[in-house]
C-alpha positions as CSV (number, residue, x, y, z in Angstrom):
1,M,0.0,0.0,0.0
2,I,2.7,2.5,0.9
3,K,5.0,3.1,-2.1
4,N,7.7,5.3,-0.6
5,T,8.7,6.9,2.7
6,W,10.5,10.2,3.2
7,V,11.8,11.2,6.6
8,N,12.6,15.0,6.8
9,L,15.3,15.8,9.4
10,P,16.4,19.3,10.4
11,V,20.2,19.9,10.3
12,K,22.3,22.9,11.3
13,S,24.6,22.6,8.3
14,L,23.5,20.8,5.1
15,S,27.0,20.6,3.7
16,D,28.5,19.3,6.9
17,S,25.6,16.7,7.3
18,V,26.0,15.5,3.7
19,E,29.7,15.2,4.2
20,F,29.2,13.2,7.5
21,F,26.8,10.7,6.0
22,E,28.8,10.3,2.8
23,K,31.8,9.3,5.0
24,L,29.5,6.6,6.5
25,E,28.9,5.5,2.9
26,F,25.3,6.6,2.6
27,K,24.3,7.4,-1.0
28,F,22.4,10.5,-2.0
29,N,19.8,10.5,-4.8
30,K,21.0,13.3,-7.2
31,Q,17.8,12.8,-9.2
32,F,15.9,14.9,-6.7
33,N,18.6,16.9,-5.0
34,A,21.7,16.2,-2.9
35,T,19.9,16.2,0.4
36,N,17.9,13.0,-0.3
37,M,19.8,10.2,1.4
38,L,18.8,6.7,0.3
39,L,18.1,4.1,2.9
40,N,16.7,1.6,0.5
41,D,14.7,1.6,-2.8
42,N,11.6,3.0,-1.1
43,T,12.9,5.1,1.8
44,M,14.8,8.4,1.8
45,V,15.9,10.8,4.5
46,T,15.7,14.4,3.4
47,L,18.2,16.7,5.3
48,V,16.8,20.2,5.6
49,E,18.5,23.2,7.1
50,E,16.7,24.3,10.3
51,P,15.2,27.6,9.0
52,Q,13.7,25.8,6.0
53,F,12.5,23.0,8.2
54,E,10.8,25.5,10.5
55,E,9.1,27.1,7.5
56,F,7.9,23.7,6.2
57,A,6.8,22.4,9.6
58,Q,5.4,25.8,10.7
59,K,7.0,25.1,14.1
60,E,10.3,25.6,15.8
61,V,12.9,22.9,15.5
62,A,13.0,20.9,18.7
63,D,15.9,21.3,21.1
64,T,17.7,18.1,20.5
65,K,19.3,18.2,23.9
66,T,15.8,17.5,25.4
67,T,13.6,16.3,22.6
68,A,13.5,14.8,19.0
69,E,11.6,15.9,15.9
70,A,11.0,14.7,12.4
71,V,8.4,15.0,9.7
72,L,7.4,11.7,8.2
73,V,5.8,11.3,4.7
74,L,4.1,8.1,3.5
75,Q,3.4,7.9,-0.2
76,V,0.4,5.8,-1.3
77,E,-1.2,5.2,-4.6
78,S,-4.5,7.2,-4.2
79,K,-6.8,9.2,-2.0
80,D,-8.7,5.9,-1.3
81,A,-5.4,4.4,0.0
82,V,-5.0,7.4,2.3
83,N,-8.5,6.9,3.6
84,E,-7.7,3.2,4.3
85,L,-4.7,4.2,6.3
86,V,-6.6,6.6,8.5
87,D,-9.8,4.6,9.0
């Protein structure tokens, strides 16, 4: 039912984060942009700098010393599939 999953994570420095994950041998999907880190064929982690993340989420980024925060996206084939997930 779910086709793809994207996890959007706030980062302080996009370039430093990409460099860090590349050193751990994570691959980035250049088809979309350099911030989409591939976990498998259907799962990506999108690294987003904090100001853009706050704009997208319409909330402040959590203080990671005390909390955690992420925006999760589940892709499905149709509106009916969405309704099935929430029913």
